[in-house]
C-alpha positions as CSV (number, residue, x, y, z in Angstrom):
1,M,127.4,95.4,85.8
2,D,127.4,95.0,89.6
3,V,126.3,91.5,90.7
4,G,126.8,92.2,94.4
5,T,129.4,92.5,97.2
6,G,131.7,94.5,95.0
7,Y,131.8,92.0,92.1
8,Y,131.4,93.2,88.6
9,V,130.9,91.3,85.3
10,E,130.6,92.3,81.7
11,K,127.4,91.3,80.1
12,S,125.4,92.4,77.1
13,V,122.4,94.6,77.7
14,A,120.0,91.6,77.0
15,D,121.9,89.4,79.5
16,A,121.9,92.1,82.1
17,E,118.2,92.6,81.7
18,N,117.6,88.8,82.0
19,F,119.8,88.7,85.1
20,Y,117.9,91.5,86.8
21,A,114.6,90.1,85.8
22,G,115.5,86.9,87.5
23,K,116.6,88.8,90.6
24,V,113.3,90.7,90.7
25,K,111.3,87.5,90.3
26,T,113.2,85.8,93.1
27,L,112.7,88.8,95.4
28,T,109.0,89.0,94.6
29,E,108.6,85.3,95.4
30,N,110.5,85.7,98.7
31,L,108.3,88.7,99.6
32,G,105.2,86.7,99.0
33,E,106.5,83.9,101.3
34,L,107.5,86.5,104.0
35,E,104.1,88.1,103.9
36,K,102.5,84.7,104.5
37,I,104.9,84.0,107.4
38,I,104.2,87.4,108.9
39,A,100.4,86.9,108.7
40,Q,100.7,83.5,110.4
41,K,102.9,85.0,113.2
42,S,100.5,87.8,113.7
43,Q,97.7,85.3,114.0
44,N,99.7,83.3,116.5
45,V,100.3,86.5,118.6
46,Q,96.6,87.3,118.5
47,I,95.7,83.8,119.7
48,I,98.1,84.0,122.6
49,E,96.9,87.5,123.5
50,N,93.3,86.3,123.5
51,G,94.2,83.3,125.7
52,R,96.0,85.6,128.1
53,L,93.0,87.9,128.3
54,F,90.7,84.9,128.8
55,T,92.9,83.4,131.5
56,R,93.0,86.8,133.3
57,A,89.2,87.1,133.1
58,V,88.8,83.6,134.6
59,I,91.3,84.4,137.4
60,D,89.6,87.7,138.2
61,G,86.2,86.0,138.1
62,R,87.3,83.4,140.6
63,M,88.8,85.9,142.9
64,G,85.6,88.0,142.8
65,E,83.6,84.9,143.8
66,G,85.8,84.2,146.8
67,C,85.4,87.6,148.4
């Protein structure tokens, strides 16, 4: 069986199934963590964008008052 980067090992079918079940579990856990990180980063971007829009509105409002 291929265990990555060109390395092969001999295993019984049961051992191979256990090996790949562990890989799938690890990948699933990592995916869950990445989804949380992406959600947090998206929220951060939204907060920054809202702040930028608010700042622009304040600046435009002040310039409108001075005219």
